[in-house]
All heavy atoms as a GROMACS GRO file, in nm:
protein
  622
    1MET      N    1   7.598   8.132   9.607
    1MET     CA    2   7.530   8.249   9.656
    1MET      C    3   7.380   8.242   9.625
    1MET      O    4   7.300   8.282   9.707
    1MET     CB    5   7.590   8.375   9.594
    1MET     CG    6   7.738   8.397   9.625
    1MET     SD    7   7.773   8.437   9.796
    1MET     CE    8   7.726   8.605   9.803
    2GLU      N    9   7.347   8.190   9.508
    2GLU     CA   10   7.207   8.180   9.471
    2GLU      C   11   7.132   8.080   9.560
    2GLU      O   12   7.018   8.103   9.596
    2GLU     CB   13   7.192   8.143   9.323
    2GLU     CG   14   7.232   8.254   9.228
    2GLU     CD   15   7.150   8.382   9.249
    2GLU    OE1   16   7.026   8.372   9.264
    2GLU    OE2   17   7.210   8.490   9.252
    3LYS      N   18   7.199   7.968   9.591
    3LYS     CA   19   7.136   7.868   9.677
    3LYS      C   20   7.105   7.928   9.815
    3LYS      O   21   6.997   7.909   9.868
    3LYS     CB   22   7.225   7.746   9.691
    3LYS     CG   23   7.161   7.634   9.769
    3LYS     CD   24   7.250   7.510   9.769
    3LYS     CE   25   7.183   7.397   9.843
    3LYS     NZ   26   7.266   7.276   9.844
    4ALA      N   27   7.201   8.002   9.869
    4ALA     CA   28   7.180   8.066  10.000
    4ALA      C   29   7.064   8.165   9.992
    4ALA      O   30   6.977   8.168  10.079
    4ALA     CB   31   7.308   8.137  10.045
    5LYS      N   32   7.062   8.243   9.886
    5LYS     CA   33   6.955   8.341   9.868
    5LYS      C   34   6.819   8.273   9.861
    5LYS      O   35   6.722   8.318   9.921
    5LYS     CB   36   6.981   8.422   9.740
    5LYS     CG   37   6.889   8.540   9.722
    5LYS     CD   38   6.931   8.620   9.598
    5LYS     CE   39   6.844   8.740   9.579
    5LYS     NZ   40   6.883   8.817   9.460
    6GLY      N   41   6.814   8.159   9.791
    6GLY     CA   42   6.689   8.085   9.779
    6GLY      C   43   6.640   8.029   9.913
    6GLY      O   44   6.522   8.007   9.933
    7LEU      N   45   6.733   8.009  10.005
    7LEU     CA   46   6.698   7.958  10.138
    7LEU      C   47   6.676   8.070  10.239
    7LEU      O   48   6.655   8.045  10.357
    7LEU     CB   49   6.808   7.865  10.188
    7LEU     CG   50   6.828   7.736  10.109
    7LEU    CD1   51   6.953   7.664  10.154
    7LEU    CD2   52   6.706   7.646  10.123
    8GLY      N   53   6.683   8.195  10.191
    8GLY     CA   54   6.664   8.308  10.281
    8GLY      C   55   6.785   8.339  10.366
    8GLY      O   56   6.774   8.402  10.472
    9ILE      N   57   6.902   8.297  10.320
    9ILE     CA   58   7.026   8.319  10.394
    9ILE      C   59   7.107   8.428  10.324
    9ILE      O   60   7.125   8.424  10.203
    9ILE     CB   61   7.110   8.190  10.399
    9ILE    CG1   62   7.033   8.081  10.472
    9ILE    CG2   63   7.245   8.215  10.466
    9ILE    CD1   64   7.095   7.944  10.461
   10LYS      N   65   7.153   8.524  10.401
   10LYS     CA   66   7.237   8.628  10.344
   10LYS      C   67   7.381   8.578  10.348
   10LYS      O   68   7.437   8.557  10.455
   10LYS     CB   69   7.225   8.758  10.423
   10LYS     CG   70   7.310   8.870  10.367
   10LYS     CD   71   7.295   8.997  10.447
   10LYS     CE   72   7.386   9.105  10.391
   10LYS     NZ   73   7.382   9.226  10.474
   11ALA      N   74   7.437   8.554  10.232
   11ALA     CA   75   7.574   8.505  10.222
   11ALA      C   76   7.664   8.617  10.169
   11ALA      O   77   7.625   8.691  10.080
   11ALA     CB   78   7.580   8.385  10.128
   12LEU      N   79   7.781   8.626  10.227
   12LEU     CA   80   7.878   8.728  10.186
   12LEU      C   81   8.006   8.661  10.141
   12LEU      O   82   8.049   8.562  10.200
   12LEU     CB   83   7.909   8.823  10.301
   12LEU     CG   84   7.793   8.902  10.358
   12LEU    CD1   85   7.838   8.979  10.481
   12LEU    CD2   86   7.736   8.997  10.255
   13LYS      N   87   8.068   8.716  10.040
   13LYS     CA   88   8.200   8.672   9.999
   13LYS      C   89   8.301   8.731  10.096
   13LYS      O   90   8.278   8.839  10.152
   13LYS     CB   91   8.231   8.721   9.857
   13LYS     CG   92   8.140   8.663   9.753
   13LYS     CD   93   8.173   8.720   9.617
   13LYS     CE   94   8.076   8.669   9.512
   13LYS     NZ   95   8.100   8.728   9.381
   14PRO      N   96   8.414   8.662  10.118
   14PRO     CA   97   8.514   8.717  10.211
   14PRO      C   98   8.556   8.861  10.179
   14PRO      O   99   8.580   8.940  10.268
   14PRO     CB  100   8.632   8.621  10.197
   14PRO     CG  101   8.568   8.492  10.159
   14PRO     CD  102   8.451   8.532  10.070
   15SER      N  103   8.560   8.896  10.052
   15SER     CA  104   8.599   9.032  10.014
   15SER      C  105   8.496   9.135  10.056
   15SER      O  106   8.524   9.254  10.061
   15SER     CB  107   8.621   9.040   9.863
   15SER     OG  108   8.499   9.010   9.794
   16GLN      N  109   8.374   9.091  10.089
   16GLN     CA  110   8.269   9.182  10.133
   16GLN      C  111   8.270   9.202  10.284
   16GLN      O  112   8.194   9.282  10.336
   16GLN     CB  113   8.133   9.129  10.091
   16GLN     CG  114   8.113   9.125   9.940
   16GLN     CD  115   7.984   9.054   9.903
   16GLN    OE1  116   7.963   8.940   9.942
   16GLN    NE2  117   7.900   9.122   9.828
   17LEU      N  118   8.352   9.129  10.356
   17LEU     CA  119   8.358   9.138  10.502
   17LEU      C  120   8.469   9.235  10.540
   17LEU      O  121   8.581   9.196  10.567
   17LEU     CB  122   8.385   9.000  10.563
   17LEU     CG  123   8.282   8.894  10.532
   17LEU    CD1  124   8.328   8.759  10.583
   17LEU    CD2  125   8.148   8.930  10.592
   18SER      N  126   8.436   9.360  10.544
   18SER     CA  127   8.541   9.458  10.567
   18SER      C  128   8.527   9.536  10.697
   18SER      O  129   8.617   9.606  10.736
   18SER     CB  130   8.548   9.556  10.450
   18SER     OG  131   8.421   9.619  10.435
   19THR      N  132   8.415   9.525  10.764
   19THR     CA  133   8.398   9.606  10.883
   19THR      C  134   8.430   9.525  11.009
   19THR      O  135   8.420   9.401  11.012
   19THR     CB  136   8.253   9.659  10.896
   19THR    OG1  137   8.166   9.549  10.922
   19THR    CG2  138   8.208   9.732  10.771
   20LYS      N  139   8.466   9.595  11.111
   20LYS     CA  140   8.494   9.534  11.241
   20LYS      C  141   8.371   9.458  11.291
   20LYS      O  142   8.383   9.347  11.344
   20LYS     CB  143   8.536   9.642  11.340
   20LYS     CG  144   8.564   9.590  11.477
   20LYS     CD  145   8.599   9.703  11.572
   20LYS     CE  146   8.612   9.650  11.713
   20LYS     NZ  147   8.630   9.754  11.812
   21GLU      N  148   8.255   9.517  11.272
   21GLU     CA  149   8.131   9.454  11.318
   21GLU      C  150   8.106   9.322  11.247
   21GLU      O  151   8.063   9.224  11.309
   21GLU     CB  152   8.012   9.549  11.298
   21GLU     CG  153   8.015   9.671  11.387
   21GLU     CD  154   8.111   9.781  11.339
   21GLU    OE1  155   8.153   9.779  11.220
   21GLU    OE2  156   8.145   9.867  11.421
   22ASP      N  157   8.132   9.316  11.117
   22ASP     CA  158   8.115   9.192  11.042
   22ASP      C  159   8.206   9.083  11.099
   22ASP      O  160   8.163   8.970  11.121
   22ASP     CB  161   8.148   9.211  10.894
   22ASP     CG  162   8.046   9.293  10.819
   22ASP    OD1  163   7.930   9.301  10.864
   22ASP    OD2  164   8.082   9.348  10.714
   23LEU      N  165   8.331   9.117  11.122
   23LEU     CA  166   8.427   9.019  11.173
   23LEU      C  167   8.392   8.976  11.315
   23LEU      O  168   8.406   8.858  11.351
   23LEU     CB  169   8.568   9.075  11.167
   23LEU     CG  170   8.618   9.105  11.025
   23LEU    CD1  171   8.755   9.170  11.029
   23LEU    CD2  172   8.622   8.978  10.941
   24GLU      N  173   8.343   9.068  11.397
   24GLU     CA  174   8.300   9.033  11.532
   24GLU      C  175   8.180   8.939  11.529
   24GLU      O  176   8.172   8.846  11.609
   24GLU     CB  177   8.268   9.158  11.613
   24GLU     CG  178   8.391   9.236  11.654
   24GLU     CD  179   8.359   9.369  11.721
   24GLU    OE1  180   8.244   9.418  11.710
   24GLU    OE2  181   8.451   9.425  11.783
   25THR      N  182   8.089   8.962  11.436
   25THR     CA  183   7.973   8.874  11.420
   25THR      C  184   8.018   8.734  11.382
   25THR      O  185   7.970   8.634  11.439
   25THR     CB  186   7.876   8.930  11.314
   25THR    OG1  187   7.830   9.057  11.359
   25THR    CG2  188   7.759   8.836  11.291
   26ILE      N  189   8.109   8.724  11.290
   26ILE     CA  190   8.160   8.593  11.247
   26ILE      C  191   8.232   8.523  11.362
   26ILE      O  192   8.212   8.404  11.386
   26ILE     CB  193   8.251   8.607  11.124
   26ILE    CG1  194   8.167   8.648  11.004
   26ILE    CG2  195   8.326   8.477  11.096
   26ILE    CD1  196   8.246   8.686  10.884
   27ALA      N  197   8.314   8.596  11.435
   27ALA     CA  198   8.384   8.539  11.550
   27ALA      C  199   8.284   8.485  11.652
   27ALA      O  200   8.302   8.375  11.706
   27ALA     CB  201   8.475   8.643  11.614
   28HIS      N  202   8.178   8.559  11.676
   28HIS     CA  203   8.075   8.516  11.770
   28HIS      C  204   8.009   8.386  11.723
   28HIS      O  205   7.985   8.295  11.803
   28HIS     CB  206   7.969   8.626  11.787
   28HIS     CG  207   7.850   8.583  11.867
   28HIS    ND1  208   7.854   8.569  12.003
   28HIS    CD2  209   7.725   8.548  11.829
   28HIS    CE1  210   7.736   8.527  12.046
   28HIS    NE2  211   7.655   8.514  11.942
   29LEU      N  212   7.981   8.375  11.595
   29LEU     CA  213   7.918   8.255  11.541
   29LEU      C  214   8.006   8.132  11.563
   29LEU      O  215   7.957   8.024  11.596
   29LEU     CB  216   7.888   8.272  11.392
   29LEU     CG  217   7.782   8.376  11.357
   29LEU    CD1  218   7.775   8.396  11.206
   29LEU    CD2  219   7.646   8.338  11.412
   30PHE      N  220   8.138   8.148  11.549
   30PHE     CA  221   8.229   8.036  11.574
   30PHE      C  222   8.241   8.007  11.723
   30PHE      O  223   8.242   7.891  11.764
   30PHE     CB  224   8.367   8.064  11.514
   30PHE     CG  225   8.375   8.035  11.367
   30PHE    CD1  226   8.366   8.137  11.275
   30PHE    CD2  227   8.390   7.905  11.321
   30PHE    CE1  228   8.373   8.111  11.139
   30PHE    CE2  229   8.396   7.878  11.186
   30PHE     CZ  230   8.388   7.980  11.094
   31GLU      N  231   8.250   8.112  11.804
   31GLU     CA  232   8.262   8.093  11.949
   31GLU      C  233   8.141   8.019  12.006
   31GLU      O  234   8.156   7.935  12.095
   31GLU     CB  235   8.277   8.228  12.019
   31GLU     CG  236   8.411   8.292  12.000
   31GLU     CD  237   8.416   8.436  12.049
   31GLU    OE1  238   8.314   8.488  12.096
   31GLU    OE2  239   8.524   8.497  12.039
   32GLU      N  240   8.024   8.050  11.958
   32GLU     CA  241   7.901   7.986  12.006
   32GLU      C  242   7.873   7.854  11.934
   32GLU      O  243   7.771   7.791  11.958
   32GLU     CB  244   7.783   8.082  11.988
   32GLU     CG  245   7.794   8.208  12.071
   32GLU     CD  246   7.797   8.181  12.220
   32GLU    OE1  247   7.721   8.094  12.267
   32GLU    OE2  248   7.877   8.246  12.291
   33GLU      N  249   7.963   7.815  11.845
   33GLU     CA  250   7.950   7.691  11.767
   33GLU      C  251   7.824   7.686  11.683
   33GLU      O  252   7.768   7.580  11.656
   33GLU     CB  253   7.965   7.569  11.856
   33GLU     CG  254   8.102   7.560  11.919
   33GLU     CD  255   8.123   7.432  11.999
   33GLU    OE1  256   8.030   7.351  12.011
   33GLU    OE2  257   8.236   7.414  12.047
   34ILE      N  258   7.778   7.804  11.642
   34ILE     CA  259   7.666   7.813  11.548
   34ILE      C  260   7.718   7.776  11.410
   34ILE      O  261   7.651   7.710  11.332
   34ILE     CB  262   7.604   7.954  11.551
   34ILE    CG1  263   7.545   7.980  11.690
   34ILE    CG2  264   7.501   7.972  11.441
   34ILE    CD1  265   7.510   8.124  11.717
   35VAL      N  266   7.841   7.818  11.382
   35VAL     CA  267   7.911   7.783  11.260
   35VAL      C  268   8.032   7.701  11.302
   35VAL      O  269   8.102   7.736  11.397
   35VAL     CB  270   7.957   7.909  11.184
   35VAL    CG1  271   8.044   7.873  11.066
   35VAL    CG2  272   7.838   7.991  11.139
   36LYS      N  273   8.055   7.591  11.235
   36LYS     CA  274   8.167   7.504  11.268
   36LYS      C  275   8.253   7.484  11.144
   36LYS      O  276   8.205   7.490  11.032
   36LYS     CB  277   8.119   7.369  11.320
   36LYS     CG  278   8.040   7.380  11.448
   36LYS     CD  279   7.993   7.244  11.493
   36LYS     CE  280   7.908   7.257  11.618
   36LYS     NZ  281   7.861   7.128  11.666
   37THR      N  282   8.378   7.457  11.168
   37THR     CA  283   8.469   7.424  11.060
   37THR      C  284   8.532   7.289  11.091
   37THR      O  285   8.543   7.249  11.207
   37THR     CB  286   8.577   7.532  11.040
   37THR    OG1  287   8.651   7.502  10.923
   37THR    CG2  288   8.670   7.541  11.158
   38PHE      N  289   8.569   7.218  10.988
   38PHE     CA  290   8.630   7.088  11.005
   38PHE      C  291   8.772   7.095  10.952
   38PHE      O  292   8.795   7.130  10.836
   38PHE     CB  293   8.551   6.981  10.928
   38PHE     CG  294   8.613   6.845  10.933
   38PHE    CD1  295   8.606   6.769  11.048
   38PHE    CD2  296   8.679   6.795  10.824
   38PHE    CE1  297   8.664   6.644  11.054
   38PHE    CE2  298   8.737   6.670  10.828
   38PHE     CZ  299   8.730   6.594  10.944
   39ILE      N  300   8.868   7.064  11.038
   39ILE     CA  301   9.009   7.063  10.998
   39ILE      C  302   9.047   6.919  10.967
   39ILE      O  303   9.044   6.833  11.054
   39ILE     CB  304   9.099   7.121  11.109
   39ILE    CG1  305   9.061   7.267  11.133
   39ILE    CG2  306   9.247   7.107  11.070
   39ILE    CD1  307   9.130   7.331  11.251
   40ALA      N  308   9.081   6.896  10.841
   40ALA     CA  309   9.116   6.761  10.797
   40ALA      C  310   9.257   6.723  10.841
   40ALA      O  311   9.280   6.614  10.892
   40ALA     CB  312   9.104   6.750  10.645
   41ARG      N  313   9.351   6.815  10.823
   41ARG     CA  314   9.491   6.787  10.857
   41ARG      C  315   9.559   6.915  10.899
   41ARG      O  316   9.528   7.023  10.850
   41ARG     CB  317   9.568   6.733  10.735
   41ARG     CG  318   9.516   6.609  10.671
   41ARG     CD  319   9.579   6.477  10.708
   41ARG     NE  320   9.721   6.469  10.722
   41ARG     CZ  321   9.804   6.410  10.638
   41ARG    NH1  322   9.758   6.357  10.525
   41ARG    NH2  323   9.932   6.402  10.664
   42THR      N  324   9.656   6.901  10.989
   42THR     CA  325   9.741   7.012  11.030
   42THR      C  326   9.885   6.972  11.001
   42THR      O  327   9.927   6.862  11.034
   42THR     CB  328   9.724   7.042  11.181
   42THR    OG1  329   9.588   7.073  11.206
   42THR    CG2  330   9.812   7.158  11.224
   43PHE      N  331   9.958   7.064  10.938
   43PHE     CA  332  10.097   7.037  10.901
   43PHE      C  333  10.189   7.142  10.962
   43PHE      O  334  10.152   7.259  10.970
   43PHE     CB  335  10.115   7.044  10.748
   43PHE     CG  336  10.042   6.938  10.673
   43PHE    CD1  337   9.916   6.960  10.623
   43PHE    CD2  338  10.100   6.813  10.653
   43PHE    CE1  339   9.847   6.862  10.553
   43PHE    CE2  340  10.033   6.714  10.583
   43PHE     CZ  341   9.906   6.739  10.533
   44PRO      N  342  10.311   7.103  10.998
   44PRO     CA  343  10.410   7.203  11.037
   44PRO      C  344  10.451   7.281  10.913
   44PRO      O  345  10.437   7.232  10.799
   44PRO     CB  346  10.526   7.120  11.093
   44PRO     CG  347  10.510   6.984  11.034
   44PRO     CD  348  10.363   6.966  11.007
   45LEU      N  349  10.501   7.400  10.934
   45LEU     CA  350  10.534   7.488  10.821
   45LEU      C  351  10.632   7.422  10.724
   45LEU      O  352  10.620   7.440  10.603
   45LEU     CB  353  10.590   7.620  10.873
   45LEU     CG  354  10.616   7.727  10.767
   45LEU    CD1  355  10.488   7.761  10.691
   45LEU    CD2  356  10.673   7.852  10.831
   46HIS      N  357  10.725   7.343  10.773
   46HIS     CA  358  10.824   7.283  10.682
   46HIS      C  359  10.761   7.179  10.588
   46HIS      O  360  10.826   7.135  10.494
   46HIS     CB  361  10.943   7.223  10.760
   46HIS     CG  362  10.909   7.101  10.840
   46HIS    ND1  363  10.867   7.108  10.970
   46HIS    CD2  364  10.913   6.970  10.808
   46HIS    CE1  365  10.845   6.986  11.016
   46HIS    NE2  366  10.872   6.900  10.919
   47GLU      N  367  10.635   7.142  10.610
   47GLU     CA  368  10.565   7.051  10.519
   47GLU      C  369  10.462   7.124  10.433
   47GLU      O  370  10.369   7.065  10.380
   47GLU     CB  371  10.497   6.940  10.598
   47GLU     CG  372  10.594   6.844  10.666
   47GLU     CD  373  10.525   6.732  10.737
   47GLU    OE1  374  10.404   6.708  10.716
   47GLU    OE2  375  10.593   6.666  10.818
   48ALA      N  376  10.482   7.255  10.417
   48ALA     CA  377  10.388   7.336  10.340
   48ALA      C  378  10.376   7.288  10.196
   48ALA      O  379  10.267   7.289  10.139
   48ALA     CB  380  10.430   7.483  10.342
   49GLY      N  381  10.485   7.243  10.138
   49GLY     CA  382  10.480   7.193  10.000
   49GLY      C  383  10.387   7.073   9.987
   49GLY      O  384  10.305   7.066   9.895
   50PHE      N  385  10.397   6.979  10.081
   50PHE     CA  386  10.310   6.863  10.079
   50PHE      C  387  10.164   6.904  10.103
   50PHE      O  388  10.074   6.854  10.037
   50PHE     CB  389  10.353   6.760  10.183
   50PHE     CG  390  10.264   6.640  10.186
   50PHE    CD1  391  10.267   6.546  10.083
   50PHE    CD2  392  10.174   6.621  10.289
   50PHE    CE1  393  10.183   6.436  10.084
   50PHE    CE2  394  10.089   6.510  10.292
   50PHE     CZ  395  10.094   6.418  10.188
   51ALA      N  396  10.144   6.997  10.196
   51ALA     CA  397  10.007   7.044  10.225
   51ALA      C  398   9.946   7.107  10.100
   51ALA      O  399   9.828   7.085  10.069
   51ALA     CB  400  10.010   7.145  10.340
   52HIS      N  401  10.027   7.183  10.027
   52HIS     CA  402   9.978   7.245   9.904
   52HIS      C  403   9.942   7.138   9.800
   52HIS      O  404   9.836   7.146   9.736
   52HIS     CB  405  10.082   7.342   9.848
   52HIS     CG  406  10.039   7.405   9.720
   52HIS    ND1  407   9.932   7.491   9.711
   52HIS    CD2  408  10.088   7.393   9.593
   52HIS    CE1  409   9.917   7.529   9.585
   52HIS    NE2  410  10.010   7.471   9.512
   53GLU      N  411  10.028   7.039   9.784
   53GLU     CA  412   9.998   6.930   9.690
   53GLU      C  413   9.866   6.862   9.727
   53GLU      O  414   9.784   6.834   9.640
   53GLU     CB  415  10.110   6.826   9.693
   53GLU     CG  416  10.237   6.870   9.625
   53GLU     CD  417  10.347   6.765   9.639
   53GLU    OE1  418  10.314   6.645   9.658
   53GLU    OE2  419  10.464   6.802   9.632
   54LEU      N  420   9.848   6.836   9.855
   54LEU     CA  421   9.726   6.771   9.901
   54LEU      C  422   9.604   6.857   9.869
   54LEU      O  423   9.501   6.806   9.823
   54LEU     CB  424   9.735   6.745  10.052
   54LEU     CG  425   9.623   6.664  10.115
   54LEU    CD1  426   9.618   6.524  10.056
   54LEU    CD2  427   9.643   6.658  10.265
   55SER      N  428   9.616   6.986   9.888
   55SER     CA  429   9.503   7.075   9.861
   55SER      C  430   9.467   7.077   9.713
   55SER      O  431   9.350   7.094   9.678
   55SER     CB  432   9.532   7.217   9.910
   55SER     OG  433   9.624   7.283   9.824
   56GLN      N  434   9.565   7.059   9.627
   56GLN     CA  435   9.541   7.062   9.483
   56GLN      C  436   9.480   6.933   9.431
   56GLN      O  437   9.426   6.928   9.323
   56GLN     CB  438   9.670   7.093   9.409
   56GLN     CG  439   9.728   7.229   9.442
   56GLN     CD  440   9.629   7.340   9.415
   56GLN    OE1  441   9.584   7.359   9.303
   56GLN    NE2  442   9.595   7.416   9.518
   57ARG      N  443   9.490   6.826   9.510
   57ARG     CA  444   9.437   6.696   9.468
   57ARG      C  445   9.291   6.677   9.504
   57ARG      O  446   9.234   6.572   9.479
   57ARG     CB  447   9.517   6.584   9.534
   57ARG     CG  448   9.651   6.562   9.469
   57ARG     CD  449   9.712   6.437   9.523
   57ARG     NE  450   9.811   6.476   9.624
   57ARG     CZ  451   9.855   6.400   9.720
   57ARG    NH1  452   9.808   6.280   9.736
   57ARG    NH2  453   9.945   6.444   9.803
   58GLY      N  454   9.230   6.776   9.567
   58GLY     CA  455   9.091   6.758   9.609
   58GLY      C  456   9.084   6.654   9.719
   58GLY      O  457   9.018   6.553   9.705
   59HIS      N  458   9.152   6.681   9.828
   59HIS     CA  459   9.174   6.586   9.937
   59HIS      C  460   9.048   6.542  10.010
   59HIS      O  461   9.052   6.452  10.092
   59HIS     CB  462   9.272   6.644  10.038
   59HIS     CG  463   9.220   6.767  10.105
   59HIS    ND1  464   9.146   6.762  10.221
   59HIS    CD2  465   9.226   6.898  10.072
   59HIS    CE1  466   9.112   6.885  10.256
   59HIS    NE2  467   9.159   6.968  10.167
   60GLY      N  468   8.937   6.602   9.982
   60GLY     CA  469   8.815   6.563  10.051
   60GLY      C  470   8.763   6.672  10.141
   60GLY      O  471   8.789   6.790  10.121
   61ARG      N  472   8.693   6.632  10.244
   61ARG     CA  473   8.626   6.726  10.333
   61ARG      C  474   8.724   6.786  10.433
   61ARG      O  475   8.811   6.719  10.484
   61ARG     CB  476   8.517   6.651  10.409
   61ARG     CG  477   8.435   6.741  10.495
   61ARG     CD  478   8.314   6.666  10.549
   61ARG     NE  479   8.234   6.758  10.626
   61ARG     CZ  480   8.227   6.758  10.758
   61ARG    NH1  481   8.293   6.668  10.826
   61ARG    NH2  482   8.154   6.846  10.820
   62GLY      N  483   8.707   6.913  10.462
   62GLY     CA  484   8.785   6.979  10.566
   62GLY      C  485   8.892   7.072  10.513
   62GLY      O  486   8.922   7.073  10.394
   63ARG      N  487   8.946   7.146  10.605
   63ARG     CA  488   9.050   7.244  10.573
   63ARG      C  489   9.187   7.188  10.606
   63ARG      O  490   9.203   7.104  10.694
   63ARG     CB  491   9.030   7.372  10.653
   63ARG     CG  492   8.900   7.442  10.622
   63ARG     CD  493   8.907   7.499  10.484
   63ARG     NE  494   8.782   7.566  10.450
   63ARG     CZ  495   8.737   7.572  10.328
   63ARG    NH1  496   8.802   7.517  10.230
   63ARG    NH2  497   8.626   7.633  10.302
   64ILE      N  498   9.286   7.239  10.538
   64ILE     CA  499   9.425   7.206  10.567
   64ILE      C  500   9.484   7.328  10.638
   64ILE      O  501   9.471   7.440  10.592
   64ILE     CB  502   9.503   7.175  10.438
   64ILE    CG1  503   9.446   7.049  10.372
   64ILE    CG2  504   9.651   7.160  10.467
   64ILE    CD1  505   9.504   7.020  10.237
   65VAL      N  506   9.549   7.303  10.751
   65VAL     CA  507   9.604   7.412  10.832
   65VAL      C  508   9.755   7.398  10.841
   65VAL      O  509   9.807   7.289  10.862
   65VAL     CB  510   9.544   7.407  10.975
   65VAL    CG1  511   9.608   7.512  11.064
   65VAL    CG2  512   9.393   7.424  10.970
   66LEU      N  513   9.825   7.511  10.825
   66LEU     CA  514   9.970   7.514  10.847
   66LEU      C  515   9.995   7.572  10.985
   66LEU      O  516   9.948   7.681  11.016
   66LEU     CB  517  10.040   7.601  10.743
   66LEU     CG  518  10.049   7.546  10.602
   66LEU    CD1  519  10.116   7.648  10.511
   66LEU    CD2  520  10.124   7.414  10.599
   67HIS      N  521  10.070   7.500  11.066
   67HIS     CA  522  10.103   7.546  11.201
   67HIS      C  523  10.230   7.629  11.192
   67HIS      O  524  10.336   7.578  11.156
   67HIS     CB  525  10.123   7.426  11.293
   67HIS     CG  526  10.157   7.464  11.432
   67HIS    ND1  527  10.061   7.508  11.521
   67HIS    CD2  528  10.274   7.468  11.497
   67HIS    CE1  529  10.119   7.536  11.635
   67HIS    NE2  530  10.248   7.512  11.624
   68ILE      N  531  10.219   7.758  11.222
   68ILE     CA  532  10.335   7.847  11.210
   68ILE      C  533  10.369   7.919  11.339
   68ILE      O  534  10.461   7.999  11.342
   68ILE     CB  535  10.315   7.951  11.098
   68ILE    CG1  536  10.194   8.037  11.126
   68ILE    CG2  537  10.305   7.883  10.963
   68ILE    CD1  538  10.179   8.155  11.033
   69SER      N  539  10.301   7.892  11.448
   69SER     CA  540  10.321   7.970  11.570
   69SER      C  541  10.461   7.954  11.628
   69SER      O  542  10.506   8.039  11.702
   69SER     CB  543  10.216   7.936  11.676
   69SER     OG  544  10.233   7.804  11.721
   70ASP      N  545  10.532   7.846  11.594
   70ASP     CA  546  10.666   7.827  11.646
   70ASP      C  547  10.771   7.881  11.551
   70ASP      O  548  10.889   7.848  11.564
   70ASP     CB  549  10.692   7.679  11.674
   70ASP     CG  550  10.597   7.624  11.780
   70ASP    OD1  551  10.558   7.703  11.868
   70ASP    OD2  552  10.564   7.506  11.774
   71LEU      N  553  10.732   7.962  11.457
   71LEU     CA  554  10.822   8.013  11.354
   71LEU      C  555  10.943   8.081  11.414
   71LEU      O  556  11.055   8.067  11.365
   71LEU     CB  557  10.748   8.109  11.261
   71LEU     CG  558  10.827   8.165  11.143
   71LEU    CD1  559  10.872   8.053  11.052
   71LEU    CD2  560  10.745   8.264  11.067
   72ARG      N  561  10.927   8.153  11.522
   72ARG     CA  562  11.038   8.229  11.580
   72ARG      C  563  11.150   8.138  11.629
   72ARG      O  564  11.262   8.182  11.650
   72ARG     CB  565  10.989   8.319  11.692
   72ARG     CG  566  10.933   8.244  11.808
   72ARG     CD  567  10.894   8.338  11.922
   72ARG     NE  568  10.820   8.262  12.020
   72ARG     CZ  569  10.689   8.272  12.040
   72ARG    NH1  570  10.619   8.358  11.974
   72ARG    NH2  571  10.628   8.197  12.131
   73THR      N  572  11.124   8.010  11.647
   73THR     CA  573  11.228   7.919  11.694
   73THR      C  574  11.313   7.865  11.580
   73THR      O  575  11.414   7.801  11.604
   73THR     CB  576  11.167   7.800  11.771
   73THR    OG1  577  11.085   7.725  11.682
   73THR    CG2  578  11.087   7.848  11.891
   74HIS      N  579  11.271   7.891  11.458
   74HIS     CA  580  11.346   7.844  11.342
   74HIS      C  581  11.436   7.954  11.289
   74HIS      O  582  11.404   8.073  11.294
   74HIS     CB  583  11.250   7.801  11.230
   74HIS     CG  584  11.163   7.685  11.270
   74HIS    ND1  585  11.209   7.557  11.272
   74HIS    CD2  586  11.036   7.681  11.313
   74HIS    CE1  587  11.112   7.477  11.314
   74HIS    NE2  588  11.006   7.550  11.339
   75THR      N  589  11.550   7.916  11.236
   75THR     CA  590  11.640   8.011  11.176
   75THR      C  591  11.600   8.031  11.030
   75THR      O  592  11.585   7.934  10.956
   75THR     CB  593  11.786   7.959  11.180
   75THR    OG1  594  11.819   7.932  11.316
   75THR    CG2  595  11.882   8.059  11.122
   76LEU      N  596  11.581   8.156  10.993
   76LEU     CA  597  11.546   8.186  10.854
   76LEU      C  598  11.674   8.202  10.775
   76LEU      O  599  11.765   8.272  10.814
   76LEU     CB  600  11.463   8.314  10.847
   76LEU     CG  601  11.329   8.310  10.920
   76LEU    CD1  602  11.262   8.446  10.911
   76LEU    CD2  603  11.239   8.204  10.860
   77ARG      N  604  11.678   8.134  10.662
   77ARG     CA  605  11.796   8.141  10.574
   77ARG      C  606  11.757   8.201  10.442
   77ARG      O  607  11.653   8.171  10.388
   77ARG     CB  608  11.853   8.001  10.552
   77ARG     CG  609  11.900   7.939  10.680
   77ARG     CD  610  11.956   7.802  10.655
   77ARG     NE  611  11.987   7.744  10.785
   77ARG     CZ  612  12.001   7.617  10.806
   77ARG    NH1  613  11.988   7.532  10.707
   77ARG    NH2  614  12.029   7.570  10.924
   78ASN      N  615  11.841   8.285  10.387
   78ASN     CA  616  11.816   8.345  10.256
   78ASN      C  617  11.880   8.264  10.148
   78ASN      O  618  11.979   8.212  10.150
   78ASN     CB  619  11.866   8.489  10.249
   78ASN     CG  620  11.784   8.578  10.342
   78ASN    OD1  621  11.670   8.545  10.375
   78ASN    ND2  622  11.841   8.688  10.383
   0.00000   0.00000   0.00000
């Protein structure tokens, strides 16, 4: 936060982003590719354990994404 402040950039923690306007601004920045994210790996939900292990090892650059949109096709067991 201090580095951003020193560069004249207003940085907010995720917990400070609570208004609809803030979220719309962030969405716009991604849509216009002003802000970009790098996805290192995408895993199906059934590999969540491995994805978690990878995240704990300091896997390098990028985010780890769990793909869950097909969840409704899986049978949930208790």
